[in-house]
C-alpha positions in Angstrom: -99.4 -28.6 74.3 -102.3 -27.7 76.1 -105.8 -29.4 75.4 -107.4 -26.8 72.9 -104.2 -27.1 70.7 -104.0 -31.0 70.8 -108.0 -31.0 70.0 -107.5 -28.5 67.1 -104.6 -30.4 65.9 -106.6 -33.8 65.9 -109.7 -32.3 64.2 -107.5 -30.9 61.3 -105.6 -34.3 61.1 -109.2 -35.8 60.6 -110.6 -33.6 58.3 -107.1 -33.7 56.1 -107.4 -37.6 56.1 -111.1 -37.0 54.9 -110.3 -34.9 52.3 -107.5 -37.2 51.2 -109.6 -40.0 51.0 -112.2 -38.2 48.9 -109.9 -37.3 46.4 -108.7 -41.1 45.9 -112.3 -42.1 45.7 -113.4 -39.7 43.1 -111.0 -41.3 40.7 -112.6 -44.9 41.2 -115.0 -46.3 38.3 -117.5 -49.2 38.8 -117.1 -52.3 36.5 -119.6 -54.9 36.5 -119.9 -58.0 34.5 -120.8 -61.6 34.3 -118.1 -64.6 33.9 -119.4 -67.6 31.9 -117.5 -70.9 31.1 -116.4 -70.5 27.5 -117.4 -74.0 26.3 -120.9 -74.7 28.0 -121.8 -70.9 28.6 -122.8 -71.4 32.3 -121.8 -68.8 34.7 -119.0 -69.3 36.9 -119.1 -69.0 40.8 -116.4 -68.2 42.9 -113.9 -66.7 40.0 -111.5 -64.1 41.8 -111.4 -60.7 39.7 -108.7 -58.4 40.8 -107.3 -55.1 39.5 -103.7 -55.6 38.3 -101.0 -54.2 40.4 -103.5 -53.4 43.3 -105.1 -55.3 46.2 -108.6 -54.5 45.2 -110.1 -58.1 44.7 -113.6 -59.6 44.4 -115.4 -62.8 43.9 -118.1 -63.9 41.5 -121.7 -64.6 43.1 -123.8 -67.9 42.4 -124.4 -66.3 38.8 -121.0 -65.3 37.7 -121.8 -61.5 39.0 -119.1 -59.3 39.8 -118.6 -55.8 40.7 -115.2 -53.9 41.5 -114.1 -50.4 41.9 -111.1 -49.6 40.1 -109.2 -46.8 38.3 -110.0 -45.8 34.8 -108.1 -47.8 32.6 -107.0 -50.7 34.9 -106.4 -53.9 33.9 -108.4 -57.0 35.4 -107.2 -60.1 36.1 -109.4 -63.5 36.3 -108.5 -66.3 38.5 -110.5 -69.7 38.5 -109.3 -73.0 39.9 
């Protein structure tokens, strides 16, 4: 393969990757919220929030707030130790 064909092939591959990323990113929704202690009603920092069956995870901040991008109709799992 000559240099010009390699360059065209790399550019085409890069464009395809960007296009695929853009399509998958369009299906995500941003979910935000605050996690509170059930009894005391204080915000809980350090709670792990994840979308079920994905590797998408975030942690609540010192005010118990979180934000996570998930696919529509995803279930969230909250974990606190």
